[in-house]
N, CA, C and O atoms as a MOPAC input file, in Angstrom:
PM7 MOZYME 1SCF
protein

 N     -7.45900 1    15.26400 1   -16.32100 1
 C     -7.87200 1    14.86000 1   -15.29300 1
 C     -6.99700 1    15.36300 1   -13.62100 1
 O     -6.95500 1    14.39100 1   -12.86700 1
 N     -6.41000 1    16.53600 1   -13.06300 1
 C     -5.58500 1    17.03400 1   -12.71000 1
 C     -6.32300 1    16.48900 1   -11.10100 1
 O     -5.51100 1    16.09600 1   -10.26400 1
 N     -7.65200 1    16.48200 1   -10.75900 1
 C     -7.84400 1    16.50300 1    -9.34900 1
 C     -7.95600 1    15.13600 1    -9.15800 1
 O     -8.59200 1    14.88500 1    -8.13400 1
 N     -7.49800 1    13.96000 1    -9.88500 1
 C     -7.49100 1    12.40600 1    -9.85400 1
 C     -5.50100 1    12.14900 1    -9.30500 1
 O     -4.86100 1    11.25700 1    -8.75000 1
 N     -5.25600 1    13.26700 1    -9.77500 1
 C     -3.68900 1    12.75500 1    -9.46300 1
 C     -3.11300 1    13.01300 1    -7.81800 1
 O     -2.06900 1    12.57900 1    -7.33300 1
 N     -3.86500 1    13.62300 1    -7.34800 1
 C     -3.42600 1    13.93600 1    -5.71500 1
 C     -3.96700 1    12.75500 1    -5.32500 1
 O     -3.11500 1    12.30000 1    -4.56300 1
 N     -5.12700 1    11.75300 1    -5.39800 1
 C     -5.37300 1    10.70400 1    -4.96700 1
 C     -4.24300 1     9.70700 1    -5.26400 1
 O     -3.60400 1     9.27900 1    -4.30200 1
 N     -3.85600 1     9.18800 1    -6.83300 1
 C     -3.23200 1     8.47100 1    -7.35400 1
 C     -1.34900 1     8.97600 1    -6.42900 1
 O     -0.56600 1     8.17600 1    -5.91700 1
 N     -1.19900 1    10.42300 1    -6.53300 1
 C      0.08500 1    10.33300 1    -5.90000 1
 C      0.35800 1     9.92600 1    -4.72300 1
 O      1.54400 1     9.71900 1    -4.46500 1
 N     -0.72300 1     9.68700 1    -3.62800 1
 C     -1.04100 1     9.21000 1    -1.81000 1
 C     -0.96200 1     7.93900 1    -2.27100 1
 O     -0.16200 1     7.21200 1    -1.68200 1
 N     -1.70400 1     7.39000 1    -3.34400 1
 C     -1.74400 1     5.77000 1    -2.81400 1
 C     -0.35400 1     5.29300 1    -3.37400 1
 O      0.30700 1     4.38900 1    -2.86100 1
 N     -0.00500 1     5.98300 1    -4.44600 1
 C      1.47500 1     5.27100 1    -5.01300 1
 C      2.55000 1     5.40400 1    -4.01300 1
 O      3.36900 1     4.50500 1    -3.82400 1
 N      2.55200 1     6.80500 1    -3.20900 1
 C      3.58000 1     6.78500 1    -1.79700 1
 C      3.43200 1     6.35900 1    -0.98400 1
 O      4.26400 1     6.13500 1    -0.10500 1
 N      1.83700 1     5.98900 1    -1.00300 1
 C      1.72300 1     5.32900 1     0.45000 1
 C      1.59800 1     3.74800 1     0.68500 1
 O      1.75200 1     3.25500 1     1.80300 1
 N      1.24700 1     2.83400 1    -0.70100 1
 C      0.95000 1     1.67900 1    -0.80900 1
 C      1.89700 1     1.19900 1    -1.54900 1
 O      2.36600 1     0.10200 1    -1.24700 1
 N      2.39000 1     1.91100 1    -2.67900 1
 C      2.95500 1     1.11600 1    -3.55200 1
 C      4.78200 1     1.48500 1    -3.60800 1
 O      5.64600 1     0.67900 1    -3.26300 1
 N      4.99000 1     2.59500 1    -4.01900 1
 C      6.59600 1     2.66700 1    -4.22100 1
 C      7.14200 1     3.66500 1    -2.92800 1
 O      8.35300 1     3.72600 1    -2.71300 1
 N      6.22900 1     4.39600 1    -2.13200 1
 C      6.53500 1     5.24000 1    -0.89100 1
 C      7.37800 1     6.45200 1    -1.54000 1
 O      7.66600 1     6.56400 1    -2.73200 1
 N      7.71300 1     7.34000 1    -0.48600 1
 C      7.83100 1     8.62700 1    -1.01900 1
 C      9.16100 1     9.36800 1    -1.12000 1
 O      9.97500 1     9.39200 1    -0.19700 1
 N      9.37600 1    10.12100 1    -2.59300 1
 C     10.82600 1    10.72500 1    -2.77800 1
 C     11.39300 1    11.43100 1    -1.20700 1
 O     10.66000 1    11.70200 1    -0.25600 1
 N     12.84200 1    11.61400 1    -1.27300 1
 C     13.80900 1    12.02100 1    -0.32600 1
 C     14.79300 1    12.56400 1    -0.65400 1
 O     15.04500 1    11.88000 1    -1.64600 1
 N     15.86200 1    13.53700 1    -0.58700 1
 C     16.49500 1    13.89600 1    -0.76200 1
 C     17.48100 1    13.21700 1    -0.01700 1
 O     17.25600 1    13.13000 1     1.19000 1
 N     18.99800 1    12.48600 1    -0.64700 1
 C     20.04000 1    11.79500 1     0.41200 1
 C     21.29100 1    12.68900 1    -0.44800 1
 O     21.33200 1    13.02800 1    -1.63000 1
 N     22.25600 1    12.90400 1     0.66400 1
 C     23.00800 1    13.49900 1     0.32200 1
 C     24.27800 1    12.40900 1     0.30300 1
 O     24.60000 1    11.75300 1     1.29400 1
 N     24.77000 1    12.35200 1    -0.66100 1
 C     25.71600 1    10.56200 1    -0.94200 1
 C     27.27000 1    11.77800 1    -1.61200 1
 O     27.17200 1    12.60100 1    -2.52200 1
 N     28.49900 1    11.47800 1    -0.80400 1
 C     29.71100 1    11.84100 1    -1.24900 1
 C     29.65300 1    13.46100 1    -1.77100 1
 O     30.36600 1    13.91400 1    -2.66600 1
 N     28.72000 1    14.16200 1    -1.06500 1
 C     28.60100 1    15.85400 1    -1.48400 1
 C     28.02100 1    16.04200 1    -2.72900 1
 O     28.30200 1    16.98100 1    -3.47500 1
 N     26.93100 1    14.85900 1    -3.05400 1
 C     25.83300 1    14.75200 1    -4.60400 1
 C     24.48300 1    14.53900 1    -3.38300 1
 O     24.33600 1    13.68400 1    -2.51000 1
 N     23.57800 1    15.79100 1    -3.80600 1
 C     22.40200 1    15.35100 1    -3.57600 1
 C     21.24200 1    14.37800 1    -4.89400 1
 O     20.88100 1    14.74600 1    -6.01200 1
 N     20.94800 1    13.11100 1    -4.15300 1
 C     20.78100 1    12.03400 1    -4.69600 1
 C     19.07700 1    12.43100 1    -4.16400 1
 O     18.71200 1    13.08600 1    -3.18800 1
 N     18.18700 1    11.67500 1    -5.34500 1
 C     16.64800 1    11.94900 1    -5.00500 1
 C     16.66200 1    10.20300 1    -4.91700 1
 O     17.16400 1     9.53300 1    -5.81900 1
 N     16.10200 1     9.65900 1    -3.82600 1
 C     15.72200 1     7.93700 1    -3.62700 1
 C     14.40400 1     8.30600 1    -2.95300 1
 O     14.07800 1     9.31500 1    -2.32900 1
 N     13.66600 1     7.06200 1    -3.29800 1
 C     12.20700 1     6.65500 1    -2.55300 1
 C     12.22100 1     5.92900 1    -1.02900 1
 O     13.12400 1     5.09600 1    -1.09400 1
 N     11.71800 1     5.89100 1     0.08000 1
 C     11.83900 1     5.58800 1     1.29500 1
 C     10.87900 1     4.35400 1     0.79300 1
 O     10.15900 1     4.53700 1    -0.18900 1
 N     10.88000 1     2.74300 1     1.67300 1
 C      9.70400 1     2.17000 1     1.40800 1
 C      8.59100 1     2.70600 1     1.51500 1
 O      8.58100 1     3.92000 1     1.71900 1
 N      7.35100 1     2.00100 1     1.41500 1
 C      6.24900 1     2.27100 1     1.40400 1
 C      5.50000 1     2.04600 1     2.85500 1
 O      5.76300 1     0.98500 1     3.42000 1
 N      4.80800 1     2.73500 1     3.35000 1
 C      4.08300 1     2.70600 1     4.84900 1
 C      3.31300 1     1.27500 1     4.56800 1
 O      3.56600 1     0.36700 1     5.35900 1
 N      2.66100 1     1.09200 1     3.81100 1
 C      2.13900 1    -0.32500 1     4.09000 1
 C      2.21400 1    -0.91300 1     2.29300 1
 O      1.43600 1    -0.69100 1     1.36500 1
 N      3.42300 1    -1.67600 1     2.34300 1
 C      3.90300 1    -2.57900 1     1.02700 1
 C      2.82600 1    -3.27800 1     0.04900 1
 O      1.87200 1    -3.18100 1     0.82100 1
 N      2.51300 1    -3.64400 1    -0.60600 1
 C      1.99700 1    -4.53200 1    -1.46600 1
 C      1.82900 1    -5.81300 1    -1.06100 1
 O      0.96800 1    -6.51200 1    -1.59500 1
 N      2.46400 1    -6.18800 1    -0.27100 1
 C      2.88200 1    -7.60000 1     0.19100 1
 C      1.88000 1    -7.73300 1     1.47500 1
 O      1.34300 1    -8.81200 1     1.72600 1
 N      1.67400 1    -6.63100 1     2.22800 1
 C      0.76100 1    -6.61800 1     2.88300 1
 C     -0.74600 1    -6.68500 1     2.84700 1
 O     -1.48100 1    -7.23800 1     3.66500 1
 N     -1.15000 1    -5.88000 1     1.51200 1
 C     -2.38300 1    -5.79900 1     1.61900 1
 C     -3.16700 1    -6.21100 1    -0.14400 1
 O     -4.32600 1    -6.20600 1    -0.56000 1
 N     -2.12400 1    -6.45700 1    -0.63200 1
 C     -2.58100 1    -7.38700 1    -2.17000 1
 C     -3.12700 1    -8.55200 1    -2.22700 1
 O     -2.16800 1    -9.24700 1    -1.89000 1
 N     -3.94900 1    -9.24100 1    -2.40700 1
 C     -4.72700 1   -10.12200 1    -2.07900 1
 C     -4.77200 1   -11.05600 1    -3.78600 1
 O     -5.45900 1   -12.07400 1    -3.87100 1
 N     -4.22900 1   -10.70700 1    -4.61300 1
 C     -4.17000 1   -11.67600 1    -5.59200 1
 C     -3.77500 1   -12.89200 1    -5.69200 1
 O     -4.32000 1   -13.79300 1    -6.33000 1
 N     -2.92100 1   -12.93200 1    -5.12900 1
 C     -2.26400 1   -14.68700 1    -5.28100 1
 C     -3.31100 1   -15.49800 1    -4.38600 1
 O     -3.53600 1   -16.69400 1    -4.57600 1
 N     -3.87200 1   -14.80800 1    -3.48500 1
 C     -4.83400 1   -15.55500 1    -2.59300 1
 C     -6.11000 1   -15.94700 1    -3.23700 1
 O     -6.73700 1   -16.99100 1    -3.05400 1
 N     -6.42500 1   -14.87500 1    -4.08200 1
 C     -7.44300 1   -14.96700 1    -4.52300 1
 C     -7.49000 1   -16.21000 1    -6.07000 1
 O     -8.48200 1   -16.77700 1    -6.52700 1
 N     -6.10400 1   -16.29100 1    -6.52700 1
 C     -5.77200 1   -16.67800 1    -7.98400 1
 C     -6.09700 1   -18.62000 1    -7.03600 1
 O     -6.75700 1   -19.58800 1    -7.41300 1
 N     -5.45900 1   -18.44000 1    -6.08400 1
 C     -5.15600 1   -19.98400 1    -5.44400 1
 C     -6.37500 1   -20.15700 1    -4.35800 1
 O     -6.20100 1   -21.12500 1    -3.61800 1
 N     -7.37700 1   -19.53100 1    -4.15900 1
 C     -8.53300 1   -19.90100 1    -3.40100 1
 C     -7.91200 1   -20.23200 1    -2.46900 1
 O     -7.74200 1   -21.35900 1    -2.00500 1
 N     -7.39200 1   -18.87500 1    -2.01500 1
 C     -6.79400 1   -19.41400 1    -0.30800 1
 C     -7.65100 1   -18.11400 1     0.51200 1
 O     -8.14300 1   -17.24500 1    -0.20900 1
 N     -7.82600 1   -17.99700 1     2.11000 1
 C     -8.17800 1   -17.13200 1     2.76900 1
 C     -7.31400 1   -16.08700 1     2.23000 1
 O     -6.13600 1   -16.02200 1     1.88100 1
 N     -8.45100 1   -15.18200 1     2.29000 1
 C     -8.33600 1   -13.63600 1     1.98100 1
 C     -8.48700 1   -12.86100 1     3.38800 1
 O     -7.89100 1   -11.78900 1     3.29100 1
 N     -8.92300 1   -12.98000 1     4.33500 1
 C     -9.32800 1   -12.56800 1     5.47700 1
 C     -8.67300 1   -13.60000 1     6.55000 1
 O     -7.95800 1   -14.55300 1     6.24000 1
 N     -9.15200 1   -13.13100 1     8.22300 1
 C     -9.51100 1   -14.05400 1     9.51100 1
 C    -10.52700 1   -13.99000 1     9.93000 1
 O    -11.42400 1   -13.28300 1     9.47200 1
 N    -10.62200 1   -14.84500 1    11.06400 1
 C    -12.12500 1   -14.69000 1    11.52800 1
 C    -12.50800 1   -13.54200 1    12.38300 1
 O    -13.68400 1   -13.33300 1    12.67900 1
 N    -11.43800 1   -12.72800 1    12.81800 1
 C    -11.50400 1   -11.51700 1    13.93500 1
 C    -12.10200 1   -10.87900 1    12.64100 1
 O    -13.30400 1   -10.64100 1    12.75800 1
 N    -11.56400 1   -10.54800 1    11.45300 1
 C    -12.63300 1    -9.65900 1    10.60500 1
 C    -13.64700 1    -9.70600 1    10.02700 1
 O    -14.27100 1    -8.80500 1     9.46600 1
 N    -13.95400 1   -11.21200 1    10.18300 1
 C    -15.05500 1   -11.80000 1     9.58500 1
 C    -16.03300 1   -11.34500 1    10.65700 1
 O    -16.72200 1   -10.34900 1    10.43800 1
 N    -16.16000 1   -12.16300 1    12.05900 1
 C    -16.90000 1   -11.88800 1    12.85300 1
 C    -17.06800 1   -10.22000 1    13.19400 1
 O    -18.15200 1    -9.74100 1    13.52700 1
 N    -16.03800 1    -9.55700 1    13.08000 1
 C    -16.52400 1    -7.64600 1    13.06600 1
 C    -17.48700 1    -7.22500 1    12.04600 1
 O    -18.42600 1    -6.45500 1    12.24800 1
 N    -17.15000 1    -7.85100 1    10.80700 1
 C    -17.69000 1    -8.00400 1     9.43800 1
 C    -19.52300 1    -8.03600 1     9.80500 1
 O    -20.39100 1    -7.21300 1     9.51300 1
 N    -19.61700 1    -9.43100 1    10.59900 1
 C    -20.57700 1   -10.02700 1    10.42200 1
 C    -21.51000 1    -9.19900 1    11.41100 1
 O    -22.70100 1    -9.15700 1    11.10200 1
 N    -21.25100 1    -8.77500 1    12.15000 1
 C    -21.47100 1    -7.54300 1    13.35100 1
 C    -22.81300 1    -6.25400 1    12.67000 1
 O    -23.64600 1    -5.58100 1    13.27600 1
 N    -22.54100 1    -6.34800 1    11.44700 1
 C    -23.12100 1    -5.41000 1    10.43000 1
 C    -24.20300 1    -6.08500 1     9.60500 1
 O    -25.11800 1    -5.39100 1     9.16300 1
 N    -24.17100 1    -7.12700 1     9.41600 1
 C    -25.10900 1    -7.54000 1     8.79400 1
 C    -26.32700 1    -8.60400 1     9.25700 1
 O    -27.07400 1    -9.13300 1     8.43400 1
 N    -26.40800 1    -8.83100 1    10.70900 1
 C    -27.06800 1    -9.36500 1    11.27800 1
 C    -27.49000 1    -8.74500 1    12.42900 1
 O    -28.28600 1    -9.31000 1    13.17900 1

Protein backbone atom coordinates (compact mmCIF):
# COMPACT_ATOMS: atom_id res chain seq x y z
CA UNK A 1 0.00 0.00 0.00
CA UNK A 2 2.63 2.59 -1.03
CA UNK A 3 0.00 5.20 -1.96
CA UNK A 4 -1.19 5.26 1.66
CA UNK A 5 2.28 5.85 3.06
CA UNK A 6 2.38 9.46 1.87
CA UNK A 7 -0.78 10.42 3.76
CA UNK A 8 0.35 8.52 6.85
CA UNK A 9 3.73 10.27 6.78
CA UNK A 10 2.00 13.65 6.43
CA UNK A 11 -0.41 12.92 9.31
CA UNK A 12 2.44 11.69 11.52
CA UNK A 13 4.61 14.73 10.79
CA UNK A 14 1.80 17.29 11.14
CA UNK A 15 -0.36 15.90 13.93
CA UNK A 16 1.51 13.25 15.93
CA UNK A 17 5.31 13.20 16.12
CA UNK A 18 6.57 16.18 14.09
CA UNK A 19 9.10 16.34 11.27
CA UNK A 20 12.71 15.19 11.26
CA UNK A 21 15.50 17.74 10.91
CA UNK A 22 19.27 17.63 11.03
CA UNK A 23 20.94 19.32 14.00
CA UNK A 24 24.68 19.87 14.29
CA UNK A 25 25.92 19.27 17.86
CA UNK A 26 29.61 19.26 18.71
CA UNK A 27 30.44 18.69 15.06
CA UNK A 28 28.14 15.65 14.85
CA UNK A 29 25.06 15.66 12.65
CA UNK A 30 22.08 14.38 14.68
CA UNK A 31 18.59 13.62 13.38
CA UNK A 32 15.93 15.15 15.69
CA UNK A 33 12.18 15.60 15.55
CA UNK A 34 10.56 19.02 15.67
CA UNK A 35 7.29 19.35 17.61
CA UNK A 36 4.18 18.67 15.52
CA UNK A 37 2.28 21.70 14.24
CA UNK A 38 -0.95 20.41 15.83
CA UNK A 39 -0.06 18.15 18.79
CA UNK A 40 -2.53 15.45 19.90
CA UNK A 41 -3.45 17.40 23.05
CA UNK A 42 -5.00 20.05 20.75
CA UNK A 43 -7.18 17.74 18.67
CA UNK A 44 -7.56 14.39 20.43
CA UNK A 45 -11.03 14.04 21.99
CA UNK A 46 -10.60 10.56 23.50
CA UNK A 47 -10.56 11.71 27.14
CA UNK A 48 -13.48 14.08 26.58
CA UNK A 49 -15.50 11.26 25.05
CA UNK A 50 -14.67 8.77 27.81
CA UNK A 51 -15.45 11.35 30.52
CA UNK A 52 -18.63 12.50 28.74
CA UNK A 53 -17.48 16.14 28.68
CA UNK A 54 -17.79 18.74 25.92
CA UNK A 55 -16.00 17.98 22.67
CA UNK A 56 -16.87 21.24 20.92
CA UNK A 57 -17.84 24.80 21.71
CA UNK A 58 -20.89 26.92 20.96
CA UNK A 59 -19.19 28.74 18.08
CA UNK A 60 -18.53 25.47 16.28
CA UNK A 61 -22.03 24.19 16.98
CA UNK A 62 -23.63 27.37 15.63
CA UNK A 63 -21.53 27.26 12.49
CA UNK A 64 -22.36 23.59 11.88
CA UNK A 65 -26.07 24.08 12.60
CA UNK A 66 -26.35 26.53 9.69
CA UNK A 67 -25.94 23.58 7.35
CA UNK A 68 -28.69 21.48 8.90
CA UNK A 69 -31.47 24.10 9.16
